[in-house]
C-alpha positions in Angstrom: 0.0 0.0 0.0 2.9 2.4 0.8 3.9 2.4 -2.9 0.6 4.2 -3.7 1.2 7.8 -4.8 -0.7 10.5 -3.0 -1.2 14.0 -4.5 -1.2 17.1 -2.4 -2.3 20.3 -4.2 -0.9 23.5 -2.8 2.6 24.2 -1.4 1.6 26.5 1.5 1.8 25.6 5.2 -1.0 23.1 5.1 0.2 21.4 1.9 3.8 21.1 3.1 2.7 19.6 6.5 0.4 17.1 4.7 3.1 16.0 2.3 5.7 15.7 5.1 3.6 13.5 7.3 2.5 11.3 4.5 6.1 10.8 3.6 6.9 9.9 7.2 4.3 7.1 6.9 6.2 5.8 3.9 4.0 7.1 1.0 5.3 8.6 -2.2 3.8 12.1 -2.5 3.5 14.5 -5.4 3.2 18.1 -4.1 1.7 20.3 -6.8 2.5 24.0 -6.5 1.7 26.7 -9.1 4.7 28.9 -8.2 7.0 30.0 -9.7 5.0 29.8 -12.9 2.0 31.6 -11.4 1.5 33.7 -8.3 -1.7 34.6 -6.6 -2.4 38.3 -6.0 -1.0 37.9 -2.4 2.1 35.9 -3.1 5.5 37.3 -4.2 8.2 34.8 -3.2 8.9 31.6 -5.1 9.5 29.4 -2.1 7.0 27.0 -0.4 5.2 27.9 2.8 5.3 31.6 2.0 4.0 33.9 4.8 2.0 36.5 3.0 1.1 38.9 5.9 2.6 39.0 9.3 5.7 37.0 10.1 4.4 36.2 13.6 3.1 32.7 14.4 1.8 34.1 17.8 2.6 33.1 21.3 4.6 30.1 22.3 3.8 29.7 26.0 1.8 26.6 26.8 -0.9 28.5 28.7 -2.0 30.3 25.5 -4.2 28.9 22.7 -1.5 29.3 20.1 1.2 27.8 22.3 -0.9 24.8 23.2 -1.6 24.3 19.5 2.1 24.3 18.7 2.9 21.8 21.4 0.1 19.4 20.2 1.5 19.8 16.7 5.0 18.9 18.0 3.7 15.7 19.4 2.3 14.8 16.0 5.5 15.4 14.0 5.0 18.9 12.6 7.5 20.1 9.9 6.5 23.8 10.1 7.1 24.2 13.8 10.8 23.2 13.9 11.5 25.2 10.7 9.9 28.2 12.4 12.0 27.8 15.5 15.2 27.4 13.5 14.5 30.7 11.6 13.1 32.7 14.5 13.7 36.3 15.1 13.3 38.2 18.4 9.7 38.9 19.2 9.2 38.8 22.9 7.0 35.8 23.9 5.8 35.3 20.3 7.3 33.0 17.7 8.2 35.2 14.7 10.4 34.2 11.8 12.5 35.6 9.1 9.9 34.9 6.4 12.4 34.2 3.6 14.8 32.0 5.6 11.7 30.2 6.9 10.3 29.6 3.4 13.8 28.6 2.1 14.2 26.0 4.9 10.8 24.5 4.4 11.4 24.3 0.7 14.8 22.6 1.2 13.3 20.1 3.7 10.5 19.2 1.3 12.7 19.0 -1.9 15.4 16.9 -0.1 12.8 14.4 1.1 13.2 11.4 -1.3 9.5 10.5 -1.0 8.2 13.9 -2.1 8.3 15.1 -5.6 7.4 18.8 -6.2 5.5 19.3 -9.5 5.4 22.9 -10.6 2.4 24.3 -12.5 -1.2 25.3 -11.9 -3.6 22.5 -10.9 -6.8 22.9 -13.0 -8.5 19.8 -11.6 -8.5 17.7 -8.5 -7.4 14.6 -10.3 -7.5 11.0 -9.1 -7.9 10.2 -5.5 -6.3 9.9 -3.0 -5.7 13.7 -2.9 -5.5 16.5 -0.4 -6.5 19.9 -1.6 -4.7 22.7 0.3 -4.8 25.6 -2.2 -5.5 28.4 0.3 -8.0 31.3 0.7 -7.4 32.7 -2.8 -8.3 29.5 -4.7 -9.9 30.5 -8.1 -10.1 29.5 -11.7 -10.8 26.0 -13.1 -9.8 24.3 -9.8 -12.4 26.4 -7.8 -15.0 25.6 -10.5 -14.3 21.9 -10.1 -14.5 22.2 -6.3 -17.9 23.8 -6.7 -19.0 21.0 -9.0 -17.7 18.3 -6.6 -19.1 19.9 -3.4 -22.3 21.4 -4.8 -23.5 24.8 -5.7 -23.5 27.3 -2.9 -21.0 25.3 -0.8 -18.0 27.4 -1.5 -17.7 31.0 -0.3 -15.4 33.6 -1.9 -15.6 36.3 0.7 -15.3 36.3 4.5 -17.5 38.8 6.2 -17.6 37.8 9.8 -18.6 39.5 13.1 -16.5 39.5 16.3 -16.8 36.6 18.7 -16.5 36.8 22.5 -16.3 34.3 25.3 -19.5 33.6 27.3 -17.6 33.9 30.6 -16.6 37.4 29.9 -20.1 38.7 29.3 -21.6 40.7 32.2 -24.9 38.8 32.8 -26.0 41.4 35.4 -26.6 43.7 32.4 -27.1 41.3 29.5 -30.4 39.3 29.4 -31.5 36.2 27.4 -34.6 36.7 25.3 -36.0 36.4 21.7 -38.0 39.2 20.2 -41.7 39.0 21.2 -40.9 35.8 23.1 -40.5 33.8 19.9 -38.0 31.0 20.4 -36.4 29.8 23.7 -34.4 32.8 24.6 -32.0 32.1 21.8 -30.2 35.4 22.0 -28.3 37.4 24.7 -29.2 41.0 24.5 -27.0 44.0 25.4 -29.5 46.9 26.1 -28.5 50.6 25.5 -30.3 53.7 26.7 -30.3 56.8 24.5 -27.1 58.3 26.0 -25.2 55.0 25.8 -26.3 54.5 22.2 -25.2 58.0 21.2 -21.8 57.6 22.8 -21.3 54.3 21.1 -22.6 55.6 17.8 -20.1 58.5 17.8 -17.2 56.2 18.5 -18.3 53.7 15.8 -18.6 56.2 13.0 -15.3 57.9 13.8 -13.3 54.6 14.3 -10.4 53.8 12.0 -10.9 51.1 9.3 -8.3 48.6 8.2 -6.8 49.1 4.8 -7.9 46.5 2.2 -5.6 44.7 -0.2 -6.3 45.5 -3.9 -7.8 42.0 -4.4 -10.0 42.5 -1.3 -11.3 45.8 -2.6 -12.3 44.2 -5.9 -14.1 41.4 -4.1 -15.7 43.8 -1.7 -17.2 45.8 -4.7 -19.0 42.7 -6.0 -20.2 41.3 -2.7 -23.4 43.1 -1.8 -24.3 41.3 1.4 -21.5 42.3 3.6 -21.9 46.0 4.4 -19.7 46.8 7.5 -21.7 48.0 10.5 -19.6 51.2 10.6 -20.5 52.0 7.0 -24.1 51.3 7.6 -24.0 53.6 10.7 -22.5 56.5 8.7 -25.7 56.6 6.7 -27.4 58.2 9.7 -27.7 57.9 13.5 -30.9 55.8 13.3 -29.8 53.4 10.5 -28.4 50.7 12.7 -31.0 51.4 15.4 -33.6 50.2 12.9 -31.3 47.6 11.5 -29.1 45.1 13.5 -29.6 47.1 16.8 -33.4 47.4 16.6 -34.9 47.0 20.1 -38.5 46.1 19.0 -40.0 43.1 20.7 -37.6 43.2 23.7 -37.9 44.5 27.2 -35.0 45.0 29.6 -35.9 43.1 32.8 -34.0 45.7 34.9 -36.4 48.5 33.8 -39.4 46.8 32.3 -39.1 49.0 29.3 -37.9 48.6 25.7 -34.3 49.7 25.4 -33.3 52.5 23.0 -31.1 50.0 21.1 -30.0 46.4 21.6 -26.9 44.5 20.4 -27.8 40.9 20.2 -25.4 38.0 20.8 -25.9 34.6 19.2 -24.3 31.2 20.2 -21.3 30.4 18.1 -21.0 26.8 19.3 -23.1 24.1 20.8 -21.4 24.3 24.2 -22.4 27.9 24.4 -18.9 29.0 25.4 -18.7 31.6 22.5 -21.1 34.2 21.2 -20.9 36.4 18.1 -22.2 40.0 17.7 -25.1 39.7 15.4 -24.9 42.0 12.3 -21.5 43.3 13.3 -19.5 42.5 10.1 -16.8 45.1 10.2 -13.6 46.3 8.6 -12.4 48.3 11.6 -8.8 47.8 12.8 -8.7 45.2 15.6 -7.6 47.7 18.3 -10.5 49.9 17.3 -12.9 47.0 17.5 -11.7 46.2 21.0 -12.1 49.9 22.0 -15.5 50.6 20.4 -17.3 47.3 21.0 -16.2 47.2 24.7 -18.4 50.3 25.1 -21.5 48.1 24.5 -23.2 47.5 27.9 -22.3 44.1 29.2 -19.2 43.8 27.0 -17.0 46.1 29.0 -14.7 43.3 30.0 -15.4 41.1 27.0 -12.7 38.7 25.8 -12.6 38.8 22.0 -11.4 35.5 20.6 -11.9 36.6 17.0 -12.3 40.1 15.6 -14.5 41.0 12.7 -13.0 40.5 9.3 -13.8 41.4 5.7 -11.5 40.0 3.0 -11.3 37.7 0.1 -11.3 34.2 1.5 -12.4 31.1 -0.4 -13.7 28.6 2.1 -16.0 25.6 2.2 -19.3 25.1 4.0 -17.4 22.5 5.9 -20.1 21.4 8.4 -22.2 20.3 5.5 -19.3 18.9 3.5 -16.5 17.5 5.6 -16.3 14.9 8.4 -14.1 15.4 11.5 -11.0 14.0 9.6 -11.4 16.8 6.9 -12.5 14.2 4.3 -15.2 15.1 1.9 -18.4 13.2 2.8 -19.2 10.5 0.2 -15.6 10.2 -1.0 -13.0 7.7 0.1 -9.9 9.7 -0.6 -10.6 13.4 -1.1 -9.5 15.6 1.8 -9.3 19.3 2.2 -6.7 21.2 4.4 -5.8 24.7 5.3 -7.7 27.9 5.6 -10.3 26.8 3.0 -11.7 24.3 5.6 -12.6 27.1 8.0 -9.5 27.2 10.3 -7.9 30.6 10.4 -4.3 31.5 11.1 -0.9 30.3 10.0 -0.4 27.5 12.6 -4.1 26.5 12.4 -3.8 26.0 8.6 -0.6 24.0 9.1 -2.3 21.9 11.7 -5.1 21.0 9.5 -2.6 19.8 6.8 -0.8 17.8 9.5 -4.1 16.2 10.6 -5.1 15.4 7.0 -1.8 13.6 6.5 -2.3 11.5 9.6 -6.0 10.7 8.9 -5.4 9.8 5.2 -2.3 7.7 5.9 -3.8 5.8 8.7 -6.9 5.1 6.8 -5.0 3.7 3.8 -2.7 1.6 6.0 -5.6 0.2 8.0 -4.2 1.7 11.3 -6.3 2.7 14.2 -7.9 6.1 13.6 -6.5 9.1 15.3 -9.5 10.3 17.4 -8.6 13.7 18.7 -10.0 14.3 22.2 -12.5 17.2 22.3 -10.5 18.9 25.0 -7.4 19.3 22.9 -6.9 22.3 20.7 -6.6 20.2 17.6 -9.7 18.3 18.5 -11.6 21.5 19.2 -10.6 22.9 15.8 -11.7 19.7 14.2 -15.0 20.0 16.1 -15.4 23.6 14.7 -15.1 22.4 11.2 -18.1 20.1 11.6 -20.1 22.4 13.9 -23.5 22.9 12.2 -24.7 25.6 14.6 -25.6 28.8 12.7 -23.8 30.4 9.8 -20.3 28.8 9.4 -17.4 31.2 9.7 -13.6 30.5 9.9 -12.1 30.2 13.4 -8.6 30.3 14.8 -7.3 28.6 18.0 -8.6 30.1 21.2 -9.3 28.8 24.7 -13.0 29.5 24.3 -13.5 26.6 21.9 -12.3 24.1 24.5 -14.9 22.4 26.7 -15.1 24.1 30.1 -13.5 22.7 33.2 -15.7 21.0 35.7 -14.7 23.6 38.3 -14.7 27.3 37.7 -11.3 29.0 37.9 -11.6 32.8 37.9 -8.0 33.6 37.3 -7.6 33.5 33.5 -3.9 32.5 33.5 -4.4 29.7 35.9 -7.5 28.5 34.0 -5.6 28.5 30.7 -2.8 26.6 32.4 -5.2 23.9 33.6 -6.8 23.7 30.2 -3.5 23.2 28.5 -2.3 20.5 30.9 -5.6 18.7 30.4 -5.2 18.9 26.6 -1.6 17.6 26.6 -2.5 14.7 28.9 -5.5 13.8 26.7 -3.5 13.9 23.5 -0.7 11.8 24.9 -3.2 9.2 26.1 -4.7 9.0 22.6 -1.3 8.6 21.0 -0.6 5.7 23.4 -3.9 4.2 22.6 -3.2 4.0 18.8 0.5 3.2 19.2 1.7 6.5 17.5 5.0 7.7 18.9 5.4 11.3 20.1 6.9 13.2 17.1 4.9 11.2 14.6 5.6 7.9 12.7 9.1 6.6 12.4 10.1 4.2 9.7 
C-alpha cells in the first residue's frame, strides 16, 4: 500500500505539512505547486510555505491557545514548527520568523525528502484520489470551479465577512439578558441593552473609528459582494440606520427597567457548548484595536474577551459542516481531503495543523491503522469540532481557549484557568497517541 502515490495540491503551510507527514508514513507524495510559474495576488516569493502577511506565528507559551496548538503539533510530528524555531527572530514571547529564511528552509526540507516530488504548475483539476486539496484562501479559476462542482452549488464562499466573537464567561450577565423578540424561540439570544445616552456615545465612537486598509484584491471582491456592508459603513448613513437595523430593540424588554431599550446589540451562540457568542450583524472592517475599544463600550461587554475580531476580506472557504467529516474528508468520498484555511480554520499554525491532521488521517486510513480520534479537550480536537459544527452560519475560526470544553470547576484567574486547560489537553493527546500506538513526534520508519 505504501507504494501508492498521493497527491497534495498546494505548497503552502497546510500542503507542506500534509506532504511531510504522508512521507513519514512511507507514502510517495506528489506536491503540486503553481509557483514560480504563477503567483496569486497575495504571493510574491517563489518558495514554499510563504507567509504573505505577518511574520508572527503568535505566542509560544503553553498556557496560550497558540502555544498549546504548537505543542500538540509537535507531538504529531510537525514540519512547520521546527522550521519556524530554526529561523526565529526576536519577538518577545511570540514565535516570529525571518519569512524568507523560513520559506527557504521548508522548501529545502521538502525538496530533499526522497519520498516527495514537487511538481510545478497550476492545478486545473482535483485529479485522481487519494488527494489532499490545500490551495488556500485565494483559490480560483478552473480548480475552484471543479470544487464547486464536486461539493455542490453554494457550498464554496469567496468572501469572508464575519462578526466578532466573545467568550461567554466574559459577558456581564447582570446587564445582558436572554430573550428572543416577542418571546419567539427559547431565549435564543443574549441582549445588550442601551439607553439613549449609551447608544449615542457608542454611535459617535463607531462612525469615527479607523478602518483597516484592504488589499487591492480584497477591494475588488468587496465591490462585487453586496451582502457584507460593514456595520460602521451602515452607521454612517445616519444615526438611526443601525438602530432600525441590527440594533433594533423592538419586541424586547429590559428586565431591569421593564421598558424597551433605545437600542440592543444581540449575541448569538457560536458553538453548541455555548462558550462563545458572536455579535449579530457586526460584520466590520475596523482595525482590531478599534474593535476592542469601540465594542467594549457596549453595555455588558466592558470586559469582553474577544477570541476573534470581525474581518472582511477575500477568502475562499468551504461550507465545511455540511461537506467534511471530522477528519477533513469530503463526505461521500473515500480519498478526497481538504486542508488549510479553506476548511474554516484561520491562522498560519491552524492552517498548518489541518494539513498535518489530513496527512495522519489519510495515511492511517490507507494503511488500516487505528484512527486518530482527537480528544475534544485538545486544541486540535476543538478545531476539528469547529469544522463540523453545524450551529448557525459557518465562519472561519482560529485557535482560542474559548472553543475548548469548560473545566468541571470554575477557575476565575484566566492565566491559571488556561494553564489547567493546557495541561488537560496535553495529557489527553498523549493518552490518545498511546492508545493508537503513535510515537510522540509522529511515525518513524
